[in-house]
C-alpha positions as CSV (number, residue, x, y, z in Angstrom):
1,M,0.0,-21.7,4.5
2,N,3.4,-22.6,6.0
3,E,5.1,-22.2,2.7
4,Q,3.7,-18.6,2.4
5,L,5.0,-17.7,5.8
6,S,8.4,-19.1,5.1
7,W,8.6,-17.0,1.9
8,L,7.7,-13.9,3.9
9,D,10.1,-14.8,6.7
10,S,13.0,-15.3,4.2
11,A,12.1,-12.0,2.4
12,L,12.1,-10.2,5.8
13,S,15.4,-11.7,6.7
14,A,17.0,-10.7,3.5
15,L,15.7,-7.2,3.6
16,G,16.6,-6.9,7.3
17,R,20.2,-7.8,6.5
18,M,20.3,-5.1,3.9
19,G,19.4,-2.5,6.5
20,Y,18.0,0.8,5.2
21,L,18.7,-0.2,1.6
22,G,16.3,-3.1,2.2
23,A,13.7,-0.6,3.3
24,F,14.3,1.5,0.2
25,L,14.0,-1.6,-2.0
26,S,10.9,-2.7,-0.2
27,G,9.2,0.7,-0.9
28,F,10.5,0.7,-4.5
29,L,9.2,-2.8,-5.2
30,G,5.9,-2.1,-3.4
31,A,5.3,0.8,-5.8
32,S,6.6,-1.0,-8.9
33,V,5.5,-4.7,-8.6
34,P,1.9,-5.6,-8.3
35,F,1.0,-7.6,-5.2
36,F,4.4,-7.1,-3.5
37,P,3.6,-7.2,0.2
38,S,5.4,-4.0,1.2
39,Y,2.5,-3.1,3.5
40,V,3.6,-6.1,5.6
41,L,7.4,-6.0,5.2
42,I,7.9,-2.3,6.0
43,P,6.3,-2.4,9.4
44,L,8.2,-5.6,10.2
45,L,11.4,-3.9,9.1
46,A,10.6,-1.1,11.5
47,T,10.7,-3.5,14.4
48,Q,14.3,-4.3,13.5
49,L,15.5,-0.8,12.6
50,N,14.7,2.8,13.5
51,P,11.0,3.1,12.6
52,F,11.2,6.8,11.6
53,I,14.1,6.3,9.2
54,V,12.5,3.1,7.8
55,G,9.4,5.2,7.0
56,V,11.3,8.0,5.3
57,V,13.5,5.7,3.3
58,S,10.8,3.4,2.2
59,G,8.6,6.4,1.3
60,V,11.5,7.8,-0.9
61,G,11.8,4.3,-2.5
62,A,8.1,4.3,-3.3
63,G,8.3,7.8,-4.8
64,V,11.2,6.7,-7.0
65,G,9.2,3.7,-8.1
66,Q,6.2,5.9,-9.0
67,Y,8.4,8.3,-10.9
68,L,9.9,5.4,-12.8
69,H,6.4,4.4,-14.0
70,Y,5.6,8.0,-15.0
71,Y,8.8,8.4,-17.1
72,I,8.3,5.0,-18.7
73,G,4.8,6.0,-19.7
74,F,6.0,9.4,-20.9
75,G,8.7,7.9,-23.0
76,G,6.3,5.2,-24.3
77,R,4.0,8.0,-25.5
78,Y,6.8,9.3,-27.6
79,L,7.9,5.9,-28.7
80,F,4.4,4.9,-29.9
81,S,3.2,8.2,-31.3
82,A,1.7,8.4,-34.8
83,E,4.7,10.4,-36.1
84,T,7.3,7.9,-34.8
85,L,5.3,4.9,-36.2
86,A,4.9,6.6,-39.6
87,E,8.7,7.3,-39.7
88,Q,9.4,3.6,-39.1
89,V,7.2,2.4,-42.0
């Protein structure tokens, strides 16, 4: 249990030193990486920085992370389509 708290404390420390870029990164990773504890880190970052700006910046980061997944899926649909696979054979 102590090891998990030290990981969370070090992640919060690193993101806090990054400032609002850390909030953006936390939102981005929360939307992109499964089981990333952004729901814990973002409110804790809001205690160190302006809470309104942290919310806006992390929300933009989460939106960018979601669009990244969408465009990866959209491009993957083209990459693995029947016509593209037939051309490669």
